[in-house]
C-alpha positions in Angstrom: -27.6 -5.1 -4.3 -24.0 -4.1 -4.2 -23.0 -4.7 -7.8 -20.2 -2.7 -9.4 -19.3 -0.8 -6.2 -15.5 -0.8 -5.9 -13.7 -0.3 -2.7 -14.3 -1.0 1.0 -15.5 1.4 3.7 -14.1 -0.3 6.8 -16.8 1.4 8.9 -15.0 4.8 8.6 -15.7 8.1 6.9 -13.8 9.0 3.8 -11.1 11.1 5.5 -10.4 8.3 8.1 -10.2 5.7 5.3 -7.7 7.9 3.4 -5.6 8.5 6.5 -5.6 4.8 7.4 -4.5 3.7 3.9 -1.9 6.5 3.8 -0.4 5.4 7.1 -0.3 1.7 6.1 1.3 2.6 2.8 4.0 4.6 4.7 4.6 1.6 7.0 4.8 -0.8 4.1 7.3 1.3 2.3 9.5 1.9 5.3 9.3 -1.7 6.7 8.9 -3.7 3.5 6.2 -5.9 5.2 3.3 -5.4 7.5 0.7 -7.6 9.2 -2.9 -6.5 8.8 -6.3 -7.8 8.0 -7.1 -9.3 4.6 -9.5 -6.6 3.6 -7.2 -3.8 4.5 -4.3 -5.5 2.7 -6.3 -5.9 -0.5 -7.1 -2.2 -0.5 -3.6 -1.3 0.4 -2.2 -3.3 -2.5 -4.1 -1.0 -4.9 -2.7 2.1 -3.3 0.9 0.9 -3.1 1.1 -0.6 -6.6 0.0 2.8 -8.1 2.6 4.6 -6.0 5.4 2.2 -7.1 4.3 2.6 -10.8 4.6 6.3 -10.5 7.9 6.1 -8.7 9.5 3.9 -11.4 10.0 7.1 -13.4 12.1 9.3 -11.1 11.3 13.0 -11.9 10.5 16.0 -9.8 6.9 15.9 -11.0 6.5 12.3 -9.9 8.1 13.0 -6.5 5.6 15.8 -6.0 2.8 13.6 -7.1 3.7 10.8 -4.6 4.4 13.4 -1.9 0.9 14.8 -2.3 -0.5 11.3 -1.8 1.5 10.1 1.2 3.1 13.3 2.6 6.0 11.6 4.4 9.5 12.6 3.2 11.5 9.6 4.4 8.9 7.2 2.9 9.0 9.1 -0.5 12.8 9.0 -0.5 12.9 5.3 0.3 10.2 4.6 -2.4 12.2 6.4 -5.1 15.7 5.3 -4.0 15.2 1.8 -2.8 11.9 0.2 -3.7 11.0 1.5 -7.2 14.4 0.7 -8.8 13.9 -3.0 -8.0 10.9 -3.0 -10.3 12.3 -1.2 -13.4 11.8 -4.3 -15.6 8.6 -5.5 -13.9 5.1 -4.4 -15.1 3.0 -4.7 -11.9 2.7 -7.3 -9.2 5.0 -5.6 -6.8 3.3 -6.9 -3.6 2.5 -10.3 -2.2 -0.3 -11.2 0.3 0.3 -14.3 2.4 -2.4 -15.6 4.8 -1.4 -16.0 8.4 -4.5 -17.2 10.2 -7.1 -15.5 12.3 -6.8 -12.9 15.0 -7.6 -14.3 18.5 -9.8 -11.5 19.7 -12.2 -11.1 16.8 -11.4 -13.9 14.4 -10.4 -11.4 11.7 -8.3 -13.0 8.9 -4.8 -11.8 9.2 -2.3 -11.5 6.3 1.2 -10.4 5.7 1.6 -7.9 2.8 5.1 -7.5 1.5 7.1 -6.3 -1.5 8.1 -9.1 -3.8 11.9 -9.5 -3.8 
């Protein structure tokens, strides 16, 4: 049984999973919205919401902490300067997942994950 086992593996080893989620987080921060599969979006939501929560308090320590997680200077700057200030008064729920249908090749459920305006 798979009870109480959090997270998804995506058929990848841990370093590949981490790299995939890091890249998707960077894309979401830079582009405000991305299209991906439902399972990946649900995992990405957890990562991005934690990053935005950290970025709401702009300090050098928090910048270093976020930089250690995503390691992409333009994305970190955009997160702290553009994205996080929008949510100063909001306690969570920074992203929205909207279903788009299925992918033609493999029938994977596609979704649009975006920041709530």
